C-alpha positions in Angstrom: 72.4 -24.4 24.5 71.5 -21.3 22.6 72.7 -17.9 23.8 70.7 -16.3 26.6 67.6 -14.2 26.0 64.9 -12.5 28.1 61.4 -13.4 28.9 59.1 -10.4 29.0 55.4 -9.5 29.3 54.0 -6.2 28.0 57.6 -4.8 27.7 58.5 -5.6 31.3 61.5 -8.0 31.6 60.7 -10.9 34.1 63.8 -13.0 33.6 66.9 -11.5 31.9 69.2 -14.5 31.8 67.2 -17.4 30.1 69.0 -20.1 28.2 67.1 -21.9 25.4 67.4 -25.7 25.3 66.4 -26.7 21.8 68.2 -30.0 21.2 67.4 -33.4 22.8 70.6 -33.4 24.7 70.2 -29.9 26.1 66.6 -30.7 27.2 67.8 -34.0 28.7 70.5 -32.1 30.7 68.2 -29.3 31.7 69.1 -27.9 35.1 70.7 -31.1 36.4 74.0 -30.4 38.0 73.2 -26.8 38.9 73.1 -25.8 42.5 70.4 -23.1 42.0 69.1 -20.3 39.9 69.1 -16.6 40.5 65.9 -14.6 40.3 66.9 -13.5 36.8 67.8 -17.0 35.4 65.7 -19.6 33.7 65.7 -22.3 31.1 63.3 -22.4 28.1 62.9 -25.9 26.9 61.5 -26.1 23.3 59.4 -29.0 22.0 58.7 -29.9 25.7 55.4 -30.7 27.4 56.7 -32.6 30.4 59.6 -32.2 32.9 60.9 -34.0 35.9 63.0 -32.8 38.9 64.7 -36.1 39.6 68.2 -35.3 40.9 67.4 -31.6 41.3 69.0 -29.8 44.3 66.5 -27.0 44.5 62.8 -26.2 43.9 61.7 -24.5 40.7 58.6 -22.9 39.2 57.5 -24.7 36.0 55.5 -22.7 33.4 54.0 -24.6 30.4 53.5 -22.5 27.2 51.8 -23.0 23.9 53.5 -22.3 20.5 52.8 -18.6 20.9 54.2 -18.4 24.5 50.8 -18.2 26.0 50.8 -19.6 29.5 48.8 -22.8 29.7 49.5 -23.7 33.4 52.0 -22.9 36.2 53.4 -25.1 38.8 55.1 -23.1 41.6 57.6 -24.5 44.0 58.1 -27.9 42.4 60.5 -29.9 44.6 62.9 -32.7 43.8 61.6 -36.1 42.5 58.4 -34.7 40.9 57.1 -34.9 37.4 54.9 -32.3 35.7 53.2 -32.3 32.3 50.7 -30.3 30.3 48.7 -31.5 27.3 49.1 -29.1 24.4 52.3 -27.5 25.7 55.0 -26.7 23.1 57.5 -25.2 25.5 58.4 -25.2 29.2 59.9 -22.4 31.2 61.8 -23.3 34.4 62.7 -20.5 36.7 63.7 -20.1 40.4 61.0 -20.9 42.9 58.9 -17.8 43.7 59.2 -16.3 40.2 55.6 -17.1 39.3 54.2 -15.4 42.4 56.7 -12.5 42.2 55.7 -11.6 38.7 52.0 -12.4 39.0 52.2 -15.0 36.2 48.9 -16.8 35.5 47.5 -18.9 32.7 46.2 -17.0 29.7 49.0 -14.4 29.7 51.3 -14.2 26.7 55.1 -13.9 27.3 57.7 -12.8 24.7 61.2 -14.1 24.1 63.9 -11.5 23.2 67.3 -12.6 22.3 70.4 -11.2 23.9 71.1 -9.3 20.7 67.8 -7.4 21.0 68.5 -5.9 24.4 69.3 -2.5 23.1 
C-alpha cells in the first residue's frame, strides 16, 4: 500500500490516516484481517467501483467517488457479509462506521487527497 494521506473537504481534514490501495493485491486484501478502524483511519481503493465485507469483523462506511473525488453515493454502517457497488465510481473510500454522519458527507461534495508529505 502507498503511504498514508489525508482526506479533506474545504481545507478541513476528515480522516488523517488514510492508506491508498492501488494494486490489485492491495485492493483484494483491503481491510480484511483488521480488528477495527479509528475515527481517523480509512482506506482509499483506486480503480474500484464495488466492495464486499465478507469476513469483516466490524461495520464500515463506504463512500463511492468519481475520478475527481466527487461523492457519488454513501453507504453508512455496512455490516459483514454485504456487497456494495456504484456505477461510474472510480474510487471507494472505506472509513469507520459513523464517519459519514459525523462529517456530514453527502453525494455531490468534492473531497481532496493530500499525501503525508503535504501535511505542513
